[in-house]
TORVO-795812 format. One record per residue (C-alpha): residue number from 1; y, x, z. Coordinates in nm, 4 decimals. Layout:
BEGIN
  timar        py        px        pz
    NUM         Y         X         Z
...
//
This chain:
BEGIN
  timar        py        px        pz
      1   -5.0142    5.4370   -1.7540
      2   -5.0755    5.6576   -1.4522
      3   -4.8269    5.6153   -1.1691
      4   -4.5862    5.9114   -1.1882
      5   -4.5404    5.9112   -0.8088
      6   -4.9145    5.9549   -0.7547
      7   -4.9190    6.2309   -1.0161
      8   -4.6320    6.4090   -0.8434
      9   -4.8135    6.3877   -0.5103
     10   -5.1319    6.5250   -0.6703
     11   -4.9518    6.8178   -0.8345
     12   -4.7784    6.9030   -0.5072
     13   -5.1120    6.8907   -0.3235
     14   -5.2776    7.1245   -0.5715
     15   -4.9792    7.3612   -0.5656
     16   -4.9623    7.3771   -0.1833
     17   -5.3384    7.3577   -0.1258
     18   -5.2891    7.1594    0.1957
     19   -5.2453    6.7922    0.2845
     20   -5.0133    6.8638    0.5772
     21   -4.7849    7.0894    0.3727
     22   -4.7761    6.8309    0.0944
     23   -4.6756    6.5592    0.3405
     24   -4.3974    6.7771    0.4806
     25   -4.2684    6.8727    0.1370
     26   -4.2606    6.5132    0.0139
     27   -4.1370    6.3659    0.3456
     28   -4.4531    6.1585    0.3738
     29   -4.7282    6.1081    0.6283
     30   -5.0634    6.2774    0.5697
     31   -5.2387    5.9361    0.5376
     32   -4.9771    5.8468    0.2761
     33   -5.0682    6.1545    0.0723
     34   -5.4387    6.0652    0.0977
     35   -5.3610    5.7115   -0.0148
     36   -5.1776    5.8367   -0.3276
     37   -5.4699    6.0642   -0.4165
     38   -5.7228    5.7852   -0.3650
     39   -5.5240    5.5467   -0.5855
     40   -5.4898    5.8111   -0.8558
     41   -5.8642    5.8752   -0.8500
     42   -5.9297    5.5020   -0.8800
     43   -5.6894    5.4762   -1.1732
     44   -5.8531    5.7751   -1.3470
     45   -6.2064    5.6608   -1.2663
     46   -6.3021    6.0097   -1.1509
     47   -6.3022    6.2222   -0.8375
     48   -6.0152    6.4692   -0.8678
     49   -6.0657    6.6756   -0.5524
     50   -6.3797    6.7507   -0.3537
     51   -6.2930    6.7473    0.0167
     52   -6.4552    6.9905    0.2624
     53   -6.3277    6.9528    0.6223
     54   -5.9546    7.0327    0.6042
     55   -5.9703    7.2024    0.2629
     56   -6.0566    7.0823   -0.0871
     57   -6.1551    7.2032   -0.4329
     58   -6.0126    7.0630   -0.7535
     59   -6.2803    6.9150   -0.9799
     60   -6.2895    6.9709   -1.3562
     61   -6.1446    6.6230   -1.4048
     62   -5.8798    6.7081   -1.1453
     63   -5.7810    7.0187   -1.3419
     64   -5.7337    6.8078   -1.6543
     65   -5.5144    6.5605   -1.4667
     66   -5.3175    6.8472   -1.3114
     67   -5.2430    7.0020   -1.6529
     68   -5.1472    6.6607   -1.7889
     69   -4.9104    6.5956   -1.4978
     70   -4.7497    6.9401   -1.5254
     71   -4.6967    6.8905   -1.8974
     72   -4.5468    6.5477   -1.8359
     73   -4.3026    6.6924   -1.5832
     74   -4.2065    6.9712   -1.8241
     75   -4.1398    6.7238   -2.1056
     76   -3.9293    6.5084   -1.8765
     77   -3.7246    6.8113   -1.7732
     78   -3.6775    6.9042   -2.1400
     79   -3.5681    6.5499   -2.2187
     80   -3.2981    6.5549   -1.9519
     81   -3.1770    6.8921   -2.0761
     82   -3.1471    6.7541   -2.4289
     83   -2.9669    6.4442   -2.3055
     84   -2.7130    6.6616   -2.1277
     85   -2.6711    6.8924   -2.4291
     86   -2.3803    6.7862   -2.6476
     87   -2.2789    7.0696   -2.8782
     88   -1.9829    6.9731   -3.1015
     89   -2.1304    7.1748   -3.3891
     90   -2.4945    7.0624   -3.3785
     91   -2.6649    6.7416   -3.4926
     92   -2.6763    6.4751   -3.7638
     93   -2.4012    6.2432   -3.8801
     94   -2.3858    5.9879   -4.1629
     95   -2.0509    5.9009   -4.3226
     96   -1.9790    5.6418   -4.5900
     97   -1.6724    5.5807   -4.8050
     98   -1.5717    5.4772   -5.1533
     99   -1.6299    5.7278   -5.4307
    100   -1.2569    5.8030   -5.4615
    101   -1.2325    5.8878   -5.0922
    102   -1.5445    6.1022   -5.1286
    103   -1.3676    6.3124   -5.3930
    104   -1.1034    6.4049   -5.1377
    105   -1.3105    6.4248   -4.8224
    106   -1.6529    6.5596   -4.9087
    107   -1.5386    6.9126   -5.0091
    108   -1.3715    6.9435   -4.6685
    109   -1.6910    6.8378   -4.4930
    110   -1.8972    7.0836   -4.6969
    111   -1.6609    7.3586   -4.5800
    112   -1.7138    7.2446   -4.2203
    113   -2.0900    7.2444   -4.2663
    114   -2.0822    7.5937   -4.4180
    115   -1.9252    7.7177   -4.0949
    116   -2.1648    7.5302   -3.8664
    117   -2.5101    7.5333   -4.0265
    118   -2.6684    7.3229   -3.7521
    119   -2.4315    7.0377   -3.8328
    120   -2.6072    6.8085   -4.0830
    121   -2.3742    6.5743   -4.2744
    122   -2.5075    6.2959   -4.4966
    123   -2.2367    6.1419   -4.7145
    124   -2.2875    5.8044   -4.8829
    125   -2.0573    5.6578   -5.1493
    126   -2.0673    5.2788   -5.1268
    127   -1.8489    4.9707   -5.1813
    128   -1.6338    4.8438   -4.8964
    129   -1.8532    4.5463   -4.7977
    130   -2.1675    4.7614   -4.7896
    131   -2.0051    5.0191   -4.5611
    132   -1.9072    4.7478   -4.3135
    133   -2.2632    4.6146   -4.3074
    134   -2.4206    4.9597   -4.2758
    135   -2.1961    5.0578   -3.9835
    136   -2.2793    4.7321   -3.8084
    137   -2.6525    4.7881   -3.8662
    138   -2.6374    5.1525   -3.7428
    139   -2.7361    5.2934   -4.0833
    140   -2.3971    5.4656   -4.1036
    141   -2.2188    5.6337   -3.8114
    142   -1.8637    5.6525   -3.9496
    143   -1.7202    5.4479   -4.2338
    144   -1.3920    5.4782   -4.4215
    145   -1.2817    5.1406   -4.5567
    146   -0.9779    4.9607   -4.6894
    147   -1.0469    4.6136   -4.5584
    148   -1.2061    4.5029   -4.2293
    149   -1.3107    4.1395   -4.2571
    150   -1.4187    4.1103   -3.8926
    151   -1.2224    4.3555   -3.6809
    152   -1.3943    4.2423   -3.3598
    153   -1.7141    4.4158   -3.4712
    154   -1.5556    4.7589   -3.5134
    155   -1.3422    5.0225   -3.3494
    156   -1.0919    5.1301   -3.6135
    157   -0.8239    5.3913   -3.6662
    158   -0.5732    5.3907   -3.9525
    159   -0.5944    5.7102   -4.1568
    160   -0.3306    5.6596   -4.4239
    161   -0.2567    5.4847   -4.7508
    162   -0.3486    5.5168   -5.1177
    163   -0.1861    5.3653   -5.4239
    164   -0.4064    5.1646   -5.6614
    165   -0.3554    5.2180   -6.0335
    166   -0.4337    5.0002   -6.3343
    167   -0.5570    5.2516   -6.5916
    168   -0.5783    5.2180   -6.9704
    169   -0.6047    5.4556   -7.2671
    170   -0.2909    5.6593   -7.3403
    171   -0.2271    5.4888   -7.6762
    172   -0.2467    5.1352   -7.5382
    173    0.0633    4.9310   -7.6213
    174    0.2107    4.8134   -7.2929
    175    0.4772    4.5953   -7.4564
    176    0.2464    4.2943   -7.4575
    177    0.1401    4.0331   -7.2070
    178   -0.0568    4.2253   -6.9443
    179   -0.3153    3.9513   -6.8962
    180   -0.3871    3.9398   -7.2704
    181   -0.4088    4.3182   -7.2765
    182   -0.6776    4.3252   -7.0074
    183   -0.8752    4.0359   -7.1482
    184   -0.8893    4.2065   -7.4879
    185   -0.9698    4.5533   -7.3508
    186   -1.2403    4.4479   -7.1070
    187   -1.3279    4.5971   -6.7699
    188   -1.5073    4.9218   -6.6949
    189   -1.6681    4.8013   -6.3734
    190   -1.7727    5.0048   -6.0698
    191   -1.8880    4.9226   -5.7132
    192   -1.5341    4.8594   -5.5825
    193   -1.3925    4.7076   -5.9013
    194   -1.3735    4.3442   -5.7878
    195   -1.2203    4.4443   -5.4536
    196   -0.9579    4.6637   -5.6231
    197   -0.8795    4.4046   -5.8899
    198   -0.8305    4.1317   -5.6316
    199   -0.5964    4.3510   -5.4294
    200   -0.4064    4.4714   -5.7346
    201   -0.3551    4.1296   -5.8915
    202   -0.2349    3.9778   -5.5634
    203    0.0183    4.2527   -5.4863
    204    0.1466    4.3949   -5.8154
    205    0.3875    4.1013   -5.8721
    206    0.3134    4.0904   -6.2448
    207    0.3180    3.7106   -6.2992
    208    0.0522    3.6902   -6.5697
    209   -0.1932    3.9059   -6.3714
    210   -0.1691    3.6947   -6.0593
    211   -0.3059    3.4004   -6.2606
    212   -0.6159    3.5801   -6.3930
    213   -0.9564    3.4685   -6.2704
    214   -1.1400    3.7979   -6.2209
    215   -1.4700    3.6396   -6.3188
    216   -1.3265    3.5589   -6.6643
    217   -1.2548    3.9235   -6.7497
    218   -1.5164    4.0566   -6.9930
    219   -1.7079    4.3610   -6.8672
    220   -1.7498    4.6238   -7.1393
    221   -1.9130    4.8891   -6.9240
    222   -2.0201    4.9714   -6.5690
    223   -2.0479    5.3067   -6.3904
    224   -2.1392    5.3803   -6.0279
    225   -2.0390    5.7487   -6.0315
    226   -1.6721    5.8002   -5.9486
    227   -1.6397    6.1039   -6.1736
    228   -1.7592    5.9067   -6.4776
    229   -1.5650    5.5814   -6.4469
    230   -1.2623    5.7007   -6.6450
    231   -1.4553    5.8655   -6.9308
    232   -1.4886    5.5519   -7.1471
    233   -1.1219    5.4689   -7.0905
    234   -1.0254    5.8198   -7.2064
    235   -1.2196    5.7332   -7.5247
    236   -1.0255    5.4103   -7.5717
    237   -1.2824    5.1748   -7.4166
    238   -1.1706    4.9239   -7.1549
    239   -0.9548    4.9466   -6.8433
    240   -1.0154    4.9778   -6.4700
    241   -0.8405    4.9940   -6.1316
    242   -0.8837    5.3027   -5.9133
    243   -0.6937    5.4869   -5.6405
    244   -0.4320    5.7270   -5.7754
    245   -0.6149    6.0255   -5.6240
    246   -0.9185    5.9533   -5.8443
    247   -0.7000    5.9296   -6.1549
    248   -0.5209    6.2552   -6.0713
    249   -0.8525    6.4348   -6.0160
    250   -0.9972    6.3230   -6.3525
    251   -1.0053    6.6259   -6.5860
    252   -0.9074    6.4234   -6.8954
    253   -0.6230    6.2300   -6.7346
    254   -0.3945    6.3295   -7.0236
    255   -0.5916    6.0711   -7.2231
    256   -0.4939    5.7967   -6.9794
    257   -0.1871    5.6040   -6.8812
    258   -0.1103    5.3977   -6.5742
    259    0.0258    5.0475   -6.6264
    260    0.3408    5.0296   -6.4099
    261    0.3375    4.7406   -6.1600
    262    0.6476    4.5542   -6.0524
    263    0.5560    4.6511   -5.6992
    264    0.3300    4.9447   -5.6052
    265   -0.0090    4.8315   -5.4773
    266   -0.1003    5.0127   -5.1585
    267   -0.4327    4.9991   -4.9765
    268   -0.4651    5.1147   -4.6174
    269   -0.7549    5.3368   -4.5198
    270   -0.9315    5.2959   -4.1860
    271   -1.1963    5.5020   -4.0128
    272   -1.4411    5.2670   -3.8426
    273   -1.7331    5.2894   -3.6032
    274   -1.9393    5.0176   -3.4447
    275   -1.7542    4.8527   -3.1558
    276   -1.8116    5.0237   -2.8186
    277   -2.0574    5.2773   -2.9596
    278   -2.0487    5.6016   -2.7593
    279   -2.0562    5.8957   -3.0018
    280   -2.1457    6.2578   -2.9199
    281   -1.9090    6.5539   -2.9452
    282   -1.9943    6.6408   -3.3068
    283   -1.8191    6.3220   -3.4186
    284   -1.4919    6.4551   -3.2751
    285   -1.5401    6.7686   -3.4856
    286   -1.5903    6.5657   -3.8040
    287   -1.3070    6.3248   -3.7232
    288   -1.0662    6.6167   -3.6930
    289   -1.1503    6.7131   -4.0515
    290   -1.1088    6.3535   -4.1699
    291   -0.7630    6.3395   -4.0101
    292   -0.6458    6.6461   -4.2059
    293   -0.7110    6.4812   -4.5439
    294   -0.4556    6.2025   -4.4906
//
Protein backbone atom coordinates (compact mmCIF):
# COMPACT_ATOMS: atom_id res chain seq x y z
CA UNK A 1 0.00 0.00 0.00
CA UNK A 2 1.32 3.42 -0.96
CA UNK A 3 2.04 5.74 1.95
CA UNK A 4 -0.86 8.22 2.13
CA UNK A 5 1.45 10.97 3.45
CA UNK A 6 3.70 10.67 0.40
CA UNK A 7 0.64 10.70 -1.85
CA UNK A 8 -0.66 13.84 -0.16
CA UNK A 9 2.71 15.53 -0.63
CA UNK A 10 2.76 14.53 -4.31
CA UNK A 11 -0.76 15.82 -4.96
CA UNK A 12 0.07 19.12 -3.24
CA UNK A 13 3.24 19.44 -5.33
CA UNK A 14 1.37 18.87 -8.58
CA UNK A 15 -1.40 21.27 -7.55
CA UNK A 16 1.01 24.07 -6.54
CA UNK A 17 3.60 23.37 -9.24
CA UNK A 18 6.45 24.39 -6.92
CA UNK A 19 8.56 22.65 -4.28
CA UNK A 20 8.89 25.76 -2.12
CA UNK A 21 5.15 26.45 -2.11
CA UNK A 22 4.46 22.81 -1.29
CA UNK A 23 6.86 22.94 1.65
CA UNK A 24 5.20 26.10 2.97
CA UNK A 25 1.70 24.69 2.57
CA UNK A 26 2.55 21.44 4.34
CA UNK A 27 4.80 23.07 6.99
CA UNK A 28 7.76 21.05 5.74
CA UNK A 29 11.26 21.76 4.51
CA UNK A 30 11.93 21.63 0.77
CA UNK A 31 14.33 18.66 1.23
CA UNK A 32 11.53 16.92 3.13
CA UNK A 33 9.19 17.34 0.16
CA UNK A 34 11.87 15.96 -2.18
CA UNK A 35 12.37 13.00 0.14
CA UNK A 36 8.63 12.15 0.08
CA UNK A 37 8.58 12.31 -3.73
CA UNK A 38 11.68 10.13 -4.01
CA UNK A 39 10.22 7.52 -1.66
CA UNK A 40 6.94 7.51 -3.57
CA UNK A 41 8.77 7.01 -6.86
CA UNK A 42 10.72 4.13 -5.35
CA UNK A 43 7.52 2.54 -4.06
CA UNK A 44 5.83 2.92 -7.47
CA UNK A 45 8.91 1.80 -9.40
CA UNK A 46 8.55 4.70 -11.82
CA UNK A 47 9.65 8.30 -12.23
CA UNK A 48 6.65 10.50 -11.44
CA UNK A 49 8.07 13.94 -12.20
CA UNK A 50 10.82 15.01 -14.59
CA UNK A 51 12.84 17.78 -12.95
CA UNK A 52 14.25 20.70 -14.97
CA UNK A 53 16.14 23.27 -12.84
CA UNK A 54 13.54 24.65 -10.41
CA UNK A 55 10.52 23.38 -12.35
CA UNK A 56 9.21 19.93 -13.24
CA UNK A 57 6.85 18.09 -15.57
CA UNK A 58 4.56 15.29 -14.47
CA UNK A 59 5.24 12.03 -16.32
CA UNK A 60 2.49 9.78 -17.66
CA UNK A 61 3.01 7.48 -14.69
CA UNK A 62 2.87 10.53 -12.42
CA UNK A 63 -0.50 11.52 -13.90
CA UNK A 64 -1.86 8.05 -13.13
CA UNK A 65 -0.64 8.26 -9.53
CA UNK A 66 -2.07 11.77 -9.21
CA UNK A 67 -5.53 10.64 -10.36
CA UNK A 68 -5.35 7.65 -8.03
CA UNK A 69 -4.41 9.84 -5.06
CA UNK A 70 -7.15 12.38 -5.81
CA UNK A 71 -9.72 9.61 -6.06
CA UNK A 72 -8.50 8.12 -2.79
CA UNK A 73 -8.86 11.47 -1.04
CA UNK A 74 -12.36 11.93 -2.47
CA UNK A 75 -13.45 8.48 -1.27
CA UNK A 76 -12.05 9.17 2.18
CA UNK A 77 -13.95 12.45 2.35
CA UNK A 78 -17.14 10.66 1.26
CA UNK A 79 -16.58 8.01 3.92
CA UNK A 80 -16.32 10.59 6.69
CA UNK A 81 -19.46 12.31 5.43
CA UNK A 82 -21.34 9.02 5.55
CA UNK A 83 -20.04 8.25 9.03
CA UNK A 84 -21.30 11.61 10.25
CA UNK A 85 -24.68 11.18 8.51
CA UNK A 86 -27.27 9.70 10.84
CA UNK A 87 -30.76 10.27 9.46
CA UNK A 88 -33.46 8.84 11.76
CA UNK A 89 -35.54 7.82 8.74
CA UNK A 90 -32.89 6.20 6.54
CA UNK A 91 -31.17 2.81 6.71
CA UNK A 92 -31.66 -0.89 7.44
CA UNK A 93 -32.87 -2.55 10.61
CA UNK A 94 -33.64 -6.19 11.46
CA UNK A 95 -36.18 -7.01 14.17
CA UNK A 96 -37.15 -10.42 15.52
CA UNK A 97 -40.03 -11.53 17.73
CA UNK A 98 -42.45 -14.38 18.22
CA UNK A 99 -45.20 -14.77 15.65
CA UNK A 100 -47.86 -13.51 18.08
CA UNK A 101 -45.91 -10.32 18.73
CA UNK A 102 -45.43 -9.93 14.98
CA UNK A 103 -49.21 -9.89 14.51
CA UNK A 104 -49.42 -6.82 16.72
CA UNK A 105 -46.22 -5.03 15.78
CA UNK A 106 -45.53 -5.61 12.11
CA UNK A 107 -48.54 -3.63 10.76
CA UNK A 108 -47.33 -0.63 12.77
CA UNK A 109 -43.84 -0.96 11.29
CA UNK A 110 -45.24 -1.25 7.77
CA UNK A 111 -47.10 2.02 8.38
CA UNK A 112 -43.83 3.61 9.51
CA UNK A 113 -42.02 2.32 6.44
CA UNK A 114 -44.77 3.64 4.15
CA UNK A 115 -44.06 7.12 5.50
CA UNK A 116 -40.28 6.82 5.26
CA UNK A 117 -39.43 4.84 2.12
CA UNK A 118 -35.69 4.91 2.75
CA UNK A 119 -36.19 3.05 6.02
CA UNK A 120 -35.80 -0.68 5.29
CA UNK A 121 -37.27 -2.98 7.96
CA UNK A 122 -36.69 -6.74 7.92
CA UNK A 123 -38.94 -8.59 10.36
CA UNK A 124 -38.18 -12.16 11.44
CA UNK A 125 -40.56 -14.39 13.40
CA UNK A 126 -38.54 -16.81 15.51
CA UNK A 127 -38.65 -18.70 18.83
CA UNK A 128 -37.33 -17.02 21.96
CA UNK A 129 -34.01 -18.91 22.16
CA UNK A 130 -33.22 -18.22 18.49
CA UNK A 131 -33.82 -14.48 18.90
CA UNK A 132 -31.40 -14.34 21.82
CA UNK A 133 -28.73 -16.11 19.79
CA UNK A 134 -29.28 -13.98 16.69
CA UNK A 135 -29.04 -10.71 18.64
CA UNK A 136 -25.83 -11.90 20.27
CA UNK A 137 -24.40 -12.89 16.87
CA UNK A 138 -25.39 -9.55 15.25
CA UNK A 139 -27.81 -11.21 12.82
CA UNK A 140 -30.68 -9.32 14.46
CA UNK A 141 -30.51 -5.70 15.66
CA UNK A 142 -33.53 -5.61 17.99
CA UNK A 143 -35.27 -8.59 19.55
CA UNK A 144 -38.52 -8.84 21.49
CA UNK A 145 -38.44 -11.76 23.91
CA UNK A 146 -40.17 -13.10 26.98
CA UNK A 147 -37.24 -14.71 28.72
CA UNK A 148 -33.59 -13.59 28.93
CA UNK A 149 -31.45 -16.49 30.09
CA UNK A 150 -28.25 -14.45 30.32
CA UNK A 151 -29.09 -10.82 31.02
CA UNK A 152 -25.42 -9.80 31.12
CA UNK A 153 -25.21 -10.23 27.35
CA UNK A 154 -28.03 -7.81 26.55
CA UNK A 155 -29.38 -4.34 27.16
CA UNK A 156 -33.08 -4.80 27.86
CA UNK A 157 -36.20 -2.72 28.36
CA UNK A 158 -39.53 -4.06 29.61
CA UNK A 159 -42.32 -3.38 27.12
CA UNK A 160 -45.36 -4.89 28.80
CA UNK A 161 -47.15 -8.14 29.54
CA UNK A 162 -49.26 -10.70 27.71
CA UNK A 163 -51.51 -13.42 29.06
CA UNK A 164 -50.92 -16.99 27.86
CA UNK A 165 -53.97 -19.08 27.02
CA UNK A 166 -54.52 -22.83 26.87
CA UNK A 167 -56.77 -23.24 23.83
CA UNK A 168 -59.04 -26.15 22.89
CA UNK A 169 -62.04 -26.67 20.59
CA UNK A 170 -65.27 -25.00 21.72
CA UNK A 171 -67.08 -28.30 22.33
CA UNK A 172 -64.34 -29.78 24.52
CA UNK A 173 -65.66 -30.93 27.90
CA UNK A 174 -63.71 -29.06 30.55
CA UNK A 175 -65.26 -30.97 33.46
CA UNK A 176 -62.53 -33.60 33.34
CA UNK A 177 -58.99 -33.90 34.61
CA UNK A 178 -57.04 -31.30 32.65
CA UNK A 179 -53.95 -33.47 32.28
CA UNK A 180 -56.02 -36.33 30.83
CA UNK A 181 -57.75 -33.88 28.51
CA UNK A 182 -54.46 -32.67 27.04
CA UNK A 183 -52.91 -36.10 26.76
CA UNK A 184 -55.94 -37.34 24.83
CA UNK A 185 -56.23 -34.27 22.59
CA UNK A 186 -52.56 -33.99 21.67
CA UNK A 187 -50.51 -30.87 21.00
CA UNK A 188 -50.55 -28.63 17.95
CA UNK A 189 -46.90 -27.63 18.18
CA UNK A 190 -45.24 -24.43 16.98
CA UNK A 191 -41.79 -22.81 17.44
CA UNK A 192 -42.60 -21.41 20.91
CA UNK A 193 -44.81 -24.28 22.07
CA UNK A 194 -42.41 -25.89 24.56
CA UNK A 195 -41.50 -22.50 26.04
CA UNK A 196 -45.16 -21.52 26.44
CA UNK A 197 -46.16 -24.91 27.84
CA UNK A 198 -43.39 -24.83 30.42
CA UNK A 199 -44.39 -21.35 31.54
CA UNK A 200 -48.09 -22.16 31.58
CA UNK A 201 -47.80 -25.42 33.51
CA UNK A 202 -45.53 -23.85 36.14
CA UNK A 203 -47.75 -20.81 36.78
CA UNK A 204 -51.37 -21.80 36.15
CA UNK A 205 -51.70 -23.55 39.56
CA UNK A 206 -53.74 -26.40 38.09
CA UNK A 207 -52.32 -29.32 40.13
CA UNK A 208 -52.55 -32.02 37.47
CA UNK A 209 -50.87 -29.83 34.83
CA UNK A 210 -47.89 -29.02 37.00
CA UNK A 211 -47.07 -32.75 37.07
CA UNK A 212 -47.09 -33.26 33.28
CA UNK A 213 -43.81 -34.05 31.55
CA UNK A 214 -44.03 -31.96 28.37
CA UNK A 215 -42.08 -34.56 26.42
CA UNK A 216 -44.83 -37.12 27.13
CA UNK A 217 -47.55 -35.08 25.42
CA UNK A 218 -48.37 -36.54 22.00
CA UNK A 219 -47.90 -34.12 19.10
CA UNK A 220 -50.76 -34.34 16.60
CA UNK A 221 -49.67 -31.49 14.36
CA UNK A 222 -47.06 -28.75 13.96
CA UNK A 223 -47.31 -25.33 12.30
CA UNK A 224 -44.70 -22.56 12.09
CA UNK A 225 -47.06 -19.85 10.79
CA UNK A 226 -48.80 -17.98 13.60
CA UNK A 227 -51.96 -17.41 11.57
CA UNK A 228 -52.39 -21.15 10.97
CA UNK A 229 -51.72 -22.62 14.41
CA UNK A 230 -55.32 -22.41 15.62
CA UNK A 231 -56.96 -23.78 12.44
CA UNK A 232 -56.73 -27.48 13.40
CA UNK A 233 -58.01 -26.70 16.90
CA UNK A 234 -61.01 -24.89 15.38
CA UNK A 235 -61.66 -28.18 13.54
CA UNK A 236 -61.51 -30.17 16.76
CA UNK A 237 -57.90 -31.35 16.46
CA UNK A 238 -55.56 -30.93 19.42
CA UNK A 239 -54.77 -28.06 21.78
CA UNK A 240 -52.06 -25.42 22.07
CA UNK A 241 -50.84 -22.52 24.22
CA UNK A 242 -50.60 -19.04 22.69
CA UNK A 243 -50.71 -15.42 23.84
CA UNK A 244 -54.24 -14.06 24.20
CA UNK A 245 -53.62 -11.48 21.46
CA UNK A 246 -53.06 -14.27 18.93
CA UNK A 247 -56.27 -16.02 19.99
CA UNK A 248 -58.27 -12.79 19.77
CA UNK A 249 -56.90 -12.05 16.30
CA UNK A 250 -57.82 -15.51 14.93
CA UNK A 251 -60.80 -15.11 12.57
CA UNK A 252 -62.47 -18.36 13.70
CA UNK A 253 -62.05 -17.82 17.43
CA UNK A 254 -65.76 -18.56 17.94
CA UNK A 255 -64.76 -22.19 17.34
CA UNK A 256 -62.35 -22.09 20.27
CA UNK A 257 -62.49 -21.92 24.02
CA UNK A 258 -59.86 -20.98 26.56
CA UNK A 259 -59.29 -23.35 29.47
CA UNK A 260 -59.51 -21.15 32.60
CA UNK A 261 -56.42 -21.37 34.83
CA UNK A 262 -56.54 -21.08 38.59
CA UNK A 263 -54.11 -18.22 38.22
CA UNK A 264 -53.62 -16.17 35.03
CA UNK A 265 -50.31 -16.93 33.33
CA UNK A 266 -48.51 -13.73 32.40
CA UNK A 267 -45.35 -13.42 30.32
CA UNK A 268 -43.30 -10.24 30.33
CA UNK A 269 -42.08 -8.82 27.04
CA UNK A 270 -38.64 -7.24 26.73
CA UNK A 271 -36.98 -5.34 23.93
CA UNK A 272 -33.33 -6.37 23.76
CA UNK A 273 -30.18 -5.32 21.94
CA UNK A 274 -26.65 -6.58 22.25
CA UNK A 275 -24.95 -5.21 25.37
CA UNK A 276 -23.17 -1.87 24.81
CA UNK A 277 -23.96 -1.78 21.09
CA UNK A 278 -24.21 1.81 19.84
CA UNK A 279 -27.22 2.09 17.51
CA UNK A 280 -27.90 4.87 14.97
CA UNK A 281 -30.81 7.30 15.10
CA UNK A 282 -33.19 5.15 13.03
CA UNK A 283 -33.40 2.69 15.92
CA UNK A 284 -34.91 5.42 18.10
CA UNK A 285 -37.56 5.95 15.42
CA UNK A 286 -38.45 2.25 15.37
CA UNK A 287 -38.34 1.92 19.16
CA UNK A 288 -40.89 4.72 19.48
CA UNK A 289 -43.30 2.66 17.37
CA UNK A 290 -42.61 -0.47 19.42
CA UNK A 291 -43.40 1.44 22.62
CA UNK A 292 -46.85 2.45 21.32
CA UNK A 293 -47.98 -1.17 20.88
CA UNK A 294 -47.71 -2.02 24.59
